[in-house]
N, C-alpha and C positions, 0 to 999 in steps of 0.2 A: 611471193610475187602475186599481185592481184591480177586475175584474168576474167574476161567477160564470157569465156566459154566454160563448159564443164569437161572435166577429165574423168572418163568413165572406164572402169575395168570390167570387161565381159568375160566370163568363164563358162564354157560349155563342158559339163562333166561327162557327157556321153562321148564326145569326140576328142576331148582334151584340148580343144582350141582356146587360146587366150588372146584377147584383142584389147588394146587400149585405144579408145575412140575419143576424139574431141567433138563435142556437140554444142551448137549454139543454143541460146535460150535463157541466159542468165537474167536479162532484163525483162523477160516475160514470165518466168516461173521462180526466180530467185534461187531456189535450192530446196532441200528437205522435202516437205509434203508436195510442193509444186514440181520439183524435179522427179520425185518418185512417180507421180501421176503421168508426167511426160514420158518417162521411161517405160511405164506399163503400156501406155498408148502405142509406143514405138515397137516394143518387143513382146508384149503380151498378146494373147489370143482371146478376145472377148467371148467367143462361142465355144471354146474348148474347156473341158473340166479342170478343176483346180490342180489335180495330180497328173495332168499331162506333162511329160518330161520337158516339153518346150516352154512351159509357163515359167516366167521369171520370178526369182526371189531377189528383192531389191533392198539395198541398204544405202541411204542417202543422207548427206550432211549439207550445211548451208554456208553462205558467204561469211558469216560472223564466227563460225566454229574455229576455236583455237585462238581467236583474237580478243574475246571478251568473256568475263566470268558468267557462268550459268548458260552459256551457249554450248550445252553439253549433251544434247540429245541426238540420237540417230533415228531416222524414220525408216521403218521396215515396211515394205509394201508387197502384196502378193494376192493371188486369188484365194479366198478363204475356204477351207474345208467345212466351215460351219454352215455357210449358206451358198457357196460357190459363186461369190461375188467379190468385186474389188474391195480390198481392205487395207487398212494401215494399223500398225502398232508401233509405239514409240518406246525406246529404251535408252538407258544411260550407261553408267559404269565408265569404262575407258574406251567404249566403242567409237564415239565421235572423234576424239583426239587421235585415236589410232588410225582412223581413215585419213584424217587431215595430215598426219605426219607420214603416212604412206603415199601422200600426194594424189589422193583420189577424192573426187566429189561424190562418187557412187560406185558401188559394187553390184553387178548384175550377174546372178547365177542361174544358168539354165541346164537342162539335161539331167541325167541320173548316173551316179557313179556305179561302176561295175560291182564294187564291194563296199561295205561300210567304211567311210573315209573321213579324213580331216582335210579341209582346204586351208592351206597356209599361204598368206599373202604378205608381201613386203613391198617396199618402194621400188625394188629392182629385181625381185624374184617371186616365184610362185610355184607351189608344189601341191599335188594331191596325194596324200599318203594313206595307205591301207591301215586302218585301225579296227579291223573286224573283231578283234579280241575285246574291244570295249563295248560292242553292241550288246545290249541287255543290262549293262551296269547302270546303277543309279547315279544321280548327278554328283553326289559327294565322292564316290569312288572315281568316276570319270574325271572330275575336277582335279583330284590328287595326281592321277596318272598324267593328265595333259599338262599340268604345271611342271612336272618333272621332265616331260618330253620337250616342252617349249619354255625353258627358263627365261627369267627376266621380268621386270615389272615396268613401271613408267608407262610408255605408250605402246603397250601390248594388251590386246583384248582377246579373251577366249569365249566364244559363243558356243553353247552346247545344248543338247537335248537329252531327255531321260527316256525311260521305257514308254511313257505315254506318247511321246513324239515318234518313237520308232514304230509304235502301233498305229500311228497316224490318227490319233484322237484329235478332234477339233478343239478339245480343251487343253491341248499341249502347248506349252510356252517355249520360248528360247531364253535360256538363262545367260546373262551377260556378267561375267566376272563375279559370280556367286550371289551378289546381293541385289542386282538389277535384272529386269526382265523385259522382253518383248512379250507382253502377257496375253492380250485378248485375241480372239478370232483364229487361233490355231497356227501361228507361225511355226511352232515346233513340229506340227504334222507335215508342213511343207518341206522342212529340212529332212524329216524322216522319209518322205516320198522320194527325195533326191539321194537317199542313202548317205546323208551327211550327219555324222555324229557331232562334228565340231567344225567351227570356222575360227581360225586364229589369224589375227591381223597384227603384223609388226609395224608400228609407226617408227621405222628406222631411218626416216629422212629428216629434213629440217626445212624451215622456211624463214625468210627475213621479215621482221616487223617493219611497218612503215616508218620512214624517216620523218623528222620534223616534230614539232611540239604538239600539233593538233591531236594526233592519235593518243599521245600520253595524257593530254588534258582530259579527253573524253573517257579514256580507260579509268583514270583516277577518280573521276566523278561517279561513274557507274559502280566501281568497287566500293567507294565510300557509302553510297546509298544502300548497297547490299550488306555491308558489314558494320557500319558505324551508326546506323539508324535502326528503328524498330520494324522496318518494312518486312524483314525476313526472320525476325526473332521467333515467331510462331513455329516456323519450320525447323529451326535449330533446337529450340528448347524442348517442348513436348512432341513436336512434329505433328503430322496429321492426326495421330491418335487423340489429340485434344478435341477432335470433333465428336467423339463418343459421348462425352458428358453434355456438350452443347446440343447435339441433336436429340439426345434422350430427354433433355429438359423441355424441348419445344415439340415433343411428340413427332419426331421425324426419323427415329432410329428403327430400322426394320428388325423385328424380334420374332423368332420362331416362325419362320416362313411368312413373315409379314402378317401374322395373326394379331400382332400388337405393334405399336410404334413407340412404346416407352416401357421401362421395367426398372424398378429400384435395384435389382441384382446386377444391372449393367455397371454399377460402381466397381465391380471386380475386374473390369477390362478397360477402364478409362486410361487415357494417356497419363494422368496423374498416378494411377495405381501401378502402371508399368514402370514409370520413372522411379517410384518408391521402392519396388521390390525386384524388378526383372531387367531393368536397363543396364547393359554392360558398358556400351560405348556408342559414340556417334561415328559415322563415316560419311564420305562424300564422293560424288562422281568426279572424275578427272576434270579439272578446270572449274570447280565449284568451291568457293570459300565458305559456304553456308553450313554444310554438314547435316542434311535433313534425314539421312539414313540412320534409323535407330535400330540397334542390334541388342537383342535380349539373349537370354541363355536358358537352356534346360539341362538338368542333371540326369544322367543315365547311369544306373548301377549295374556292374557286371558281378553278379553274386559269386560265380565260381572263382573269380580272381580277387574278390573283395576290394574292388576299386571303383572309382567313379570317373565318368567322362562328362565334361561340360561342353555342350554344343552351342555354337553361336548362330542365332537365327534373326534375320531382319524382319521387322514388322511395320505396318502402317495402317491407317484407318480402314482402307478397303478390306484388308485381310482380317482385321479384328471384327468387322461387321460380318464378313462372309462365313468364317468358321468360328465366330464367337456368338454375337447376338442372334444371328440368323439361325444358328443351330442350338440356341439356348445354352451355350457353353460360356459361363460367366466367371471363369477363373483364368487369370492371365497365363499361368504356366501350362494349363491344359490347351489353351489356344495356341501357344508356341509349339507344343507337341504336334498339333494338327498341321500347322504351317510347315513344320519340319518334314512330316510324311509327304505332304504335297510337293514340297521342293525336291525331295529326293526322287520322286517319280516324274518330275518335269511337268507337273500340272500348273495351271494358271492360278490356282487357289480360289479366286473369286467365283468362277463358274462352277467348279465342283462343290463349293460350300453351298451355293444357292440351289444347285441340283439336289444335293443330299437333304436340304431342308424340305424340298418338295417330296422327296422319297419318304421322309419321316412322316409327313402328314398323310401321304398316300397309304403308308403302312397302318397308321392309326385309324384310317377310314375303311380299311379292308380292301382297298383297290388293288394292292399288292400284298404278298405274304412274305414270310421269312424265307420261303423257297427262292424268291427273287432277290431279296436283300442280303441273304446269307447271314448277316449279323443282325442283332435285335436293335434296329435304329430307334432311338428315342431322344427327344430334345434334352440336352444336357449330358448325354452319354458319350463322353469323349473317347473312351476305349473302343466303342462300337464304330464311331466315325473314323478312327485311325485305320481300322480294318477296311471300312467301306471305301476310303480314299485309295487304298491299294487295289481293291477290286475294280474300282472305277478306272484307274490307270491301266490295269492289265486286261480289262475286259473279260473278267472271269466267267461270266455267263451272259445269256442274251440280254437280261435286264441291264446289266452294267455296260454292255456294248452299246445298247440304245441310249442309255443315260449319258454316256460319254460323248455322244454325238449332239447332245443338247437336251435340255429338260423337255422341250416340246416334242421331241422325237419319242421319248418314253411316254409322254402323256397321250400322244396319238395312238399308241399301242395299248396302253393300260387304262386310259381315262385320267381325269384330274386336271384338265387344261385350265379350268376356272381358277385354280389356286397355284398355277405355275407362275413364279415371279420372273417372267421373261419380258424384257423390253428390247426386242431385236436380238439380244443375247441375254444371259442371266444378268439380272439388274445390278446396278451399283448401289451403294449404301445410303441413298437419300430418299426417304419417304416424305418429301416436302410437298407434293401435290401435282396437279395436272401439267404444269409447264415442264417440270423435270421428267415426269413419266413420258410425255409426248416427245420431248427433245431427245431422250435416250432411245426410245423406241424407233424413231425415224432418223436419228443422227448417223453421220457417215461411219463413225467408228463404234456406234452404240456405246459411247463413253460419256461419263458425267463431265468430262472435260471438252466435249465437242462444243458446248455452249453452257452458259451459266444458268440454266433453267432452275437449278436447285436454289440459287440466290434470288431469282425473280419471284419464285413462289412465296418467299418470305417478305416481300414488299406488301404495302397496304392493299387491301381488296379494292375492287372497282375497275381494274384494268380490263380493256376489251381484248377480244381474240386477235384483232388486227394489231394492237400494240404488242401483244405477246409474240406474235409471229415476226413482226419487225425487229423486236429485240433479239430473237433467236438467230435470224439471218445476219443481222449486224454483228452480233457478238461472235458468231462462228467466223465471219470474215476477219475480224480482228485477231482471233486465235490462229487462224490459218496463216496469217502473215508471220506470227511468231514461230509456228511449227515449220515454216519454210526457211527461216533464217539461221539456225534452228535453236530456239530458246526453250529452256525448261519453263513450263507454264506456271510454275510457282513464282517465277520472277516477273509475271505480267504487270504487277504493280509498279515495278521499277522501269521496265522497258516500254514506256509509252511511245507514241508516234514521234514526238520530238527527239527523244533519246535515241530511238532506232535510226532516225534520219541522220543524227550526228554520228552515230557509230558507222553507218554505211559511208558517209562522206569522208570520214577520217581515214577510211581504207581506199578511197578512190572510186567507190561505186556511186557516182554522182547521179547518173540517170535513174538507177534503181531507187535512190533516196528521194528523188523528186517525184516519183510515180508510185509510191508504196500503196496508196489506196486502190489505184487502178490495177496494180499487179495482184494485190490480195483478192480483188473481185475476179480477176481472170483465173487465179488458182482455185478459188472456191467453185467456180463454174466448171472448170476442167475436172476436178475431183468428182463432182456430181455426175458429169457425163460418163466417166469411167464406171461409177457405181451403177447407174441406171443402164448403161450399155452392157453390163454383165448380168442384168436380170432383176435389179432391185425395182420393186413397184411400191412406192411409199403409200399410195392410196389404198393398197390392199393389206397393209400392216394392221394387225389386231392387237389390242391391249387387253390382257386377261381380266376377268371379273374382279379378282382379288384387289386390284389397284383402285377400284371404286367402292371398296368395302372398308377402307381405313379412315381414321380420323387424324388429321394433321394439325399443324399450328394454325391453319386457316379454318379449321372445322372439318366436318365430313366432306369427302370428295364426291363431287357430283359427276355422274356418268356422262351426262349431256355436255358438260364443260370439256371433258376429255375428248369426246367425239368431235365436237365443233372445232377445237384447237387442232386436233389431229388432221382433220380434213383440210383446214386452211394451210397448215404447215406443209402437208403433202403437196398441195398445189404450188406453194412457193418453191419447193425443191424441184419439182418438175419444170417450173419456169426457169430456174437457174440452169438446169441441164440443157434445156432447149436454146437458151441464149448462147451457151457454149458451143452447141452444134452450129449455130449461125456464124459465130466468130471463126470456127474451124474451117468452114466452107469458104469464108472470105479470104482466109490465108492461103 
């Protein structure tokens, strides 16, 4: 049934209270990113710390979830332990369809459980179960036990954290159904602060599809574009790891803590190399016919039993950059081993990889010693990095405790801020130039997917600062609409404005379809108001010196270009937030 209101389940872990609330706002915020920001504005506390029990952990889906392919993402929103500001992280797996079939547009969790617990949600039931015996277990062990406890597949999702989340590390992620993650900005720590080891959502309900031919016609067109054309073939075939060779060729691949932007040895971790020797199979999120999840394998020998175990590990470009080229590890199987360690610990992978790249250079410069690093960090030393990832997750000593809070936290204590590869959070894998550096440093999620700055950098020279800022603001707005509906951003080439309008109209969302551009602008401004309201000061963001020491496809990076673009983009962001305040007061 199509509805103009949101059906929101609120769970207070402290009091045990469970409330289902109907909220207006569909035609103003659509769902997903917009709904999450609206719910944070309603239930969050801008001036309280991230780990205050009253702060909400929000999971939200959109009006197209369950109705069209690749509308398969869930938006997770919270106050981040990384910087104590409003944050979003997007994940897939079965999470979105499980919420849809449980008949909720959003799940809002507040409070703190008395003991380590699992929250179990269905369309007609809810339970908070004591699972203290799983506290301290790694993700692999916890996953096996939880799947036995809550059998069934289909529309059932299990979200869980590892030791890093239990320790409330800002680098802790939330793992969704083994191969997908709410990765950046510390969602795993938020679950840990709430004493939640796991959230299990049973999509045990059902909903009717629209009657009439129009919906079928639109669905068939979208499905054909996704599967019968070349629009999505990149993601199915080699997947995002195809970027390794491409970026390496144009001097845009971060190598050894961004001391270089290309290296012939990167041939050992390209998408082609993985497909040749390490790819086991493809998988897909629920509701996706593309299958962009690439799963490799590592072989582990148990000498005392004279047997081998093959472990399946998902990989994508960001992971190959973070624990591959950034650490100088250029063998695909060694990279998979590092991903495996991080996954077991419940780490984000990207932030720890970039943080350890900084730590390796800091050790080589004598800024820190092996007393701090415990293991002999050196570019290319996979065995040392496997140990360091465990130390980072567990916070073995003061050094790793600081480093797990963010590379800049460690640099403030030990020095070395100039070569810390931090753009708001640890950088993503695109050393393309000023537009990307600025867009990630100031972006709402500090993500390469906030806006296409990495693509803009590769366009011909001669663009002005004003043109770059206009591009970033416009591109962000277009992506915000997609993350509010909620689409996988890999499908943005298929879901253009016309197609999205047709999808919404076929479901009966006529007003939303006719006002998509205005709604996207409202959501964009609301999100920035939440971010700035929780302390973000874009004009004060600094970009480390290392980013102006590299040579990219456009040549050497000019520091003045970075600073001019950063100042102009900061003012644009402030302007968006101020517009939102005005709209809010008028309402």
